[in-house]
N, C-alpha and C positions, 0 to 999 in steps of 0.2 A: 832921427831926422825925418823919416817918412811920417811918423805920427804927428810931427809938428805941422804938417800940411793938411791934416784931417780936421774938419770942423763939424761939430754936431749941429744939425739944423733943428731949430725949435719947430714943433708941429704947427705953431701959430703962423709960421711963414707960408706953409703950403696948404693948411687945412681949408681955407676958403676956396681952394681950387679942386678939392676932392670930388665934389659932385659932378663937375664938368669932366674931370678925368675919368671917373667911373663910367659916365655916359659914353665918352669916346671909346673906351675899351669894350664896353658892352656892344657897341656897334662896329667894332673893327672887323672888317671882312676876313683878313687872313687867319685870324685865330679861330673863327667859326665856333667858338665855345662861349662867348659872352662873359668870360672871366673878368672880374673887376679887382682881382687880388693885387695887381700891380699899380693900382690907381695912385698910391702914394709916390711911386717913382715918376709917373707921368706928371703929377702935380708939382713935384720938386723941379722937374725939368722945365715946366712952364714958369715957375716962380723965378728961376735963375736963367731963363732963356738959354738952356743948355741942351745939347744933343744927348742921346742915351746910347750907351754901349751895352748891348745885351744880345743873347741868342734866343730870347723869348719871343716867339711869333705873335704873342698877344699884343705886343707894342708895335708891331710892324704896320698895322692898319689904323693906328691911332691918329694919323695925320701929322705926327711929329717926327722929326729926324731921329732915326734909331740906326745904329751901326752894329754889325757883327765884326769879328776879326776878319772874316773873308771879304765882306763887302768894303770894309775900310782899306784893306790891302789892295783890292781891285781899283778903288777910287784913287788911291795914292799912285798906283802904277800907271793908271790912265793919264794922270797929271804929270807924269815923269818925275814925281818926287821920290820914288823908290824903284829899284829894279828887282823883279822877282826872278830868281834863278829857275831855269827850265830843267825839267827832268828829275 
């Protein structure tokens, strides 16, 4: 059932956005390394207007919404959507 929900994205969908994504990652302040290796992920997020879930700091300064497990949990807790047990 899980595999039924997975769709393979054709490169033609996001490839026109790759140069812009590479530029955004190259200039992302938090990564401080100029790595462009995740440009395909950022380009896909742009193509589908989707947030990114990753612990990769290279995406943090891209100007696009990226979430880690910790900051997603904090945001949900702040909105009252979940209660995080203390201790």
